[in-house]
N, C-alpha and C positions, 0 to 999 in steps of 0.2 A: 475774495478780494474783488469787489465790484466798485466801479464809477463811473457812472455813465453821465455822457454830454454827447449833446446832438452837435452833429459836424455840418457846419454852415457851408453853402455853396461860395466858391470864391466870385462868381460872377464873371470870370475871366477865362484865357484860354487856360488848359490845362486840368480842366472839368473831368470828372468821370460820374458814373452812375451811383458812385458811392457817397459822394460828397454830401449828401444831406440824411445819411443812415446814422443811427444811435449806435455809439461804439462803447463797447464794454470791454474789461481788460480782466484775464483771470491768469493763475500761475500753475506750470507743471512742473513736478520734480524731473520728467524727463520727456524728451519728444521721441523717442525711439520709433514710436509705433503711432504717431501723429499723423492723421491724414491732412494733406497739404502743405505741411511744411517743408517740405523738398522742392515745392511750387513757386516760394516766395522767393525773390531777386534781392540783391544787395547791390548799391552803387546808384550813381546820378548820370546814367548814360555816358561810363567812361568806358574808353576800350579796352576792358578786362571782362572774364566772365561773367556773366550774370548769376549764375549758381557756382558758390565756392563750396570747394571739397570740405573745408575744415569746418565750416558750419551746417553741412549736411546732417540729417536725424541719425546716421547711422555712425558717423564719426564722432558727432557728438556723445553718441551711446558708450564707445568707448572709452572715450576721455572720463566718462562716468565711471567706470570701472576701477580707474588707477585714480586712486585718492581720495582725501576727505574735501570735495568740493562745494558740496551745499549746493546743487544746481536747483535755480529757481527760475524757469524760462517762463517769459511772460508772453500771452496771445492776445490779440487785438482782434475782436471779431465786430462785425454788423450783421443783423439780425442771423446770424449762425454763422456766417460767410467769414473765414479767416483772412483778414486785411494785413496782419504783421505779426512780425514775432521779435523777440530778443532776448537771446542765451545769456543769463546771467551765472556767476559763480563767487562763491566766497574765496578771497585769499589772505591769509595769515601767515605766520612765520611758521605753522604749522604744516604746510602743505607739502607734499612730496615730492608730486611733479615739479620736475625741473624745470622744463619748459615753460610752465606755468607761473613760476615764481615773478616776483617784481624786484627783484635783487639787482639794485643798479639801473634800472629802469628810469626812475625819477630821482636822481642824486641829489643828497639834503633835504629831501622830503619826505616827511612823517606820514605816509598813506595809508598804512597798515593799521589793521584789518579793513579791507578794500572790496567792494563789490565789482568785480570784473566782468564788464558787460560787451556785448556783440563780438563774443568768440575768446575763449580761453588761453590762444596761442599768437604769437607775432604771425602775421599773415594778412588778410583782411578784415577788418572788423566793423561792426556796424551792426543798424536794425535791418531787418529783412521785411519787405513789403511786397505786395501782390501788384505782378507787372499792369494790370490793368487802372492802376491808381493814378489819377491826376496828382499833376504838382502839389494842390492845395490839400488835397487829402492825406498825400504821403507826409507833408509835413505833420499835419495834424495827428497823424497815428506815431511815427518817430517822437514827437515830442511828447505824446501820452504816454509812451512806452519808457522812454526814460523818466519821466516823471514818477510812474510806479517804481521803477529803478532805485530810483533816490529814495524814496519811502521805503522799500525792503531793508536798504541800507541804514536807516535810521531807526527801524524798528529792530532790528540786529546789532545795533551799537558798532557801527563800522566807520571808520572814518572818511571813507571818499568813495566816489564812484569813478571807476575807470575804463576807458575805452582806448585799449593799448597800442592800437596800429590802424589810424584809417587813412587811407588814400586820398592823397593830396587834393587828387581832382572830385572828389565826393561832395563837391559844394553844398547840396542840399543838408547833407549831414552836418556838416561844418557850420553851416548858418545855423541850423537848429540848435546844436548845442552851445554855440557861442550866446544864442539869444538865452539858454538856459544857465549861464554863468560858468561855463566850461574855461578852463584855462587849456590853450595849445601850446606844446614844445615840439621842437621838432623831432621826428622818429628815423628811423635808420632808411636807408634808401632799400626799394624793394624791386629785386632784379626779375624781370619777365623777358621772353624772347618769342619772337614770331618766327616758326621755323619756315624758311622758304621753299617753293617749290624745287623736286629733283633731289630730294635727299641729300646724303653728304655731299654730292658733287655741287649740287644747287648752295647749301651752305657755306661751302668754302669759297665758292664763286660771289656770295654775298659780302666777303668779308673784305675789306681795305688790303690793298695788296702787300703790305707788308707783314700783314696776318696770314691773309693767304699762303706766303711760302713758311711763315713759321708752322702753321699746320700741316702742310705736306710733310716738313721734316720731322715734325712729332708722330705722324702717323707711320712714317717709315722706319722711325726708332723703336714704334711699338713692334711692326711687323719684323723688323731685325731682331727684336727681342723675344719672339714667339710668342706674342701677346695676340689673342683672339678676342673682338668684341664681340658679344652678343646681347639679346632682349630677349628673355625668357620668361615663362609665367613664376609667380614667387610660390613655389610649393613649401610644403612642410619640411619637405627634407632641404631643401636649399636655404630656409630659413635657418634651420641648424647650421649651416654651413658658413653662413654670412654674417650671423651674429656677433661671431668673435671679431670680425673684421671691424664692424661698429666700436666694438669694446674696444680696438687698438687706436682708433680714432680719436674718441673720445679722452682716452688715457693721455695721449700726444697731447691733447688741450687741456688737461688738467681738470677734466668733467667726471664727477663720479659717474659710474655705469655698470651697473649687474647686468650680468650676462643673462639671467634666469628673466629678469625685467624686460630686456630689449627682446627676448625670444618670445615670451608672452605677449607683448603689446602686440609685436609684428604677426604672431598668430592670430589676436584676436580682430585685429583689421583684415586681415586676410578672409578669416570667416564672415565678417560683417560685408566686405565689398565685393567678394568672390570674385570672378575674373577680370577684377579691373586692376588688379596689383602684379606688377612685373618686376624684375631686378632686370637692370642693366650691369653686365657681368665684364670683366678682364679674366678670361682665362688662360692660365700657360700650361699647356698640355690639357690633362683632368683636372687641374686644381684652381680654385677660384680665388683670384689675389687682389680682387678691386670689385666694389660693388655701390650702385646705388639704388635706393627703393623708389620706383617710377608708378605712379598711381594715375591712371586714366579715369576722369569723370565730366560726363557728359562733354566729350570732343576737346576737352583740354587736358593737359596732364601736369603734375606736380612732382619735382623731384623732391625727395625727403630726405631720409636718412643715408649715410654713405660710411665707407669704410674699406681697408685695405690691409694688404700684407706689407709692411715698410720694408723687411728685408728682402720680399720678391720684388719691390717696386725699384729699390735700388734709384738710379737716376732717370728711371722711365717715366713718360709723363702721363700718369695713370688717372690720374685726376681730370685733366680734360679729355682722355680716352672714354671713362665711364659717365661723366657728365652731358659731354658735347658730342663726341666723336660718334661713339657706340648709339645716341639716341635718334640721330637726324634720319636715317633711312626709315625706322619704325614711324616716325612722326609723319612722315610722307605716307607711307603705306596705311595708316591709320586715319590720314586728313585731319592730324591735330591741328588746333587754330593758335593756340599759345601754351606755352611751357614755362611753368612757373618756378623760378629757382630761389625762392626766398629771398634770403639775407646773407648778408657777409662776403668775405672774399672778393670785394668790389673791383680793384683792379682786374683779376683774373676774370671775371664776367664780366665785364664791360669789353674787355679784349676779343672776347668769344662771341660778341655781338648782342648782348643783351642790354635791355634798357633799363636805367636806373629810374625808378618812379619815386616820387619823393612821399613819405607818409608823416602823419603828425599824430602825436599821442593827446589823448583831453583826458582832462580831470577834473573832479569839482569835490570839494569838501563839502560834508552834509552834516 
């Protein structure tokens, strides 16, 4: 698929050397070994990582292994140089990846089958562009990529194109999609935390006084309960240990969770990301009783799956221990800029210093 159109110079601020280049768009079924994909950036100058973990080539490849997603990733080039990219997947009632499904995301709307664009999961979704692009060139690249995604949806008989979770501060993307006729609805708050200097002590000092005292009491309760918090590389043996804890958490919230699938997914991510995966652990003696998956990528970290031994936990504040208190010294030692705590448990995350960023969901009937 090739639709060529000259990119005109805006004749104003925000120009770049690409503004007069001819743009072509092609489709790839995988970006796993695509040169240049991971140098593209997401966002419009907002204070979040420019390189998002879940849109990296290796993680997208892992998502391609699990389920029938029909990936068709769009690549925009000028004179052979990659200027932009847009991950797209098909979502219908047969998709087996629970995190990718759109059940309940658009209440009362018949959106399936849909072309899911900009990333398969809740997180930061949108088009990727080369950082050297001026604003006008970026607008043209982003609009063209979405136009191509809409064409794919029409050819495949899909009802809609969906960008499931766009940061509210990504003004350029939102403006482009509104101009293209996309409808916006509010999305969930996306929680991030900028770890203060000084590790755990600095983190505690950064909190309002009522929470400082609460955190100190909770840390004392964990110590008195014989719980040690550590951060360790996520080895194959550790995956075998923590996978049942993830199943426990999902079962508690009535989410179907197969032990074999969880183990396989963690193992595949570990092989793809190598030394970037860690486990934040709560140990009672030699026994692991709490866990959070922590993935480090380009100086930032994402807290992903978690799990607990609820019998061992009792009334101990294990959740806060592995999600927050066990992370802070590690974050300081590694100079991490932002900790991404994704979505949900809003009050708990706000109380421990997270900022809740507004997001929007965008969709267009095709």
